[in-house]
Steps between C-alpha positions, in 0.01 A plus 500: 500500500646755276770542226804711541332754270195528723713532809713772320187690410379498859830558671753650258761605757519149651504334151771744387725403796437135440582520129814711562631241757408195282658664190819608684578179678308251280476262804264435786403228736204280444313329793291199419311237696657152553278193490507484873374859525834648598676795323764465234717796373668518152700763316316587179517760221145645467423750229225734401371483136166588333355611827567188698761355731669168382758255608659215332577183676709187402272201454659271745521711813309498828373849448339402165325203677388729788353753260312231301352349800431823692540824312517718821823684503686804604766703318728711712744735319856566595547820693476801265588866551548582864415131575148527364322178445195363326312197596235346248258227608282313261438184288725368229332368191704296248475622141438284195766452234301746271493762770878472547562526127287827504700649786823404321385697207409802718814501709759778462863399452576537871240229590602154395235218541624148470278254328625217729362652816146513641374860483255617778286814519449637843141609583554762768306497821700747723809721456698645803764757468742623753710807446738679738541875548861630494569639844813659635799280547486283804116511515308186433294525171130537529295245307188587293282212418232497232264237401287420194242218506312391181135564506314155506268430219142562580282176544 
C-alpha cells in the first residue's frame, strides 16, 4: 500500500494526470463491496491533500457501511482530456475526529471538509491510466495504458 505522495514520486506523469482530472471535475465513481460480495457504485468527490487521497461519506449510507465492513475499493475518475481516465484501487481507512480536524486546518479554501461526514484515506494498491492519442478525424483513437503497483512491504 502507498500514499498518493509515494505514488506521485514513483509515477509523476500518471499522478499529474490523476490530480488534474480530480481537480477539474471534482467528482469520480467509487466502487465498494456489498455484504453479499457484489459490487456497488457511488458518485463521490475525492480530493488530494497532504500527500493522500481522501473522500467524505455521509454517515447513513450503504457506501459508508461497505467501507467500514470491507475497505477494498476502487475510484474511477470521470473522463479527462481526450477521454483520459484514471482508476485507483486500494483500501479505505476511516479517520479519527482528531485526524479530520487536522485536515480541516490544512485544507486550502477550495477544499471544504464537512465535520458531519466520515472521512476516509485511501491506501493505494494499484493505479491504471488510459490516455488516447489524437489521430486524424475519422480515425479511431489509439489507447495507451500505463499501470503502477505499490511495492508490497518486505516480510
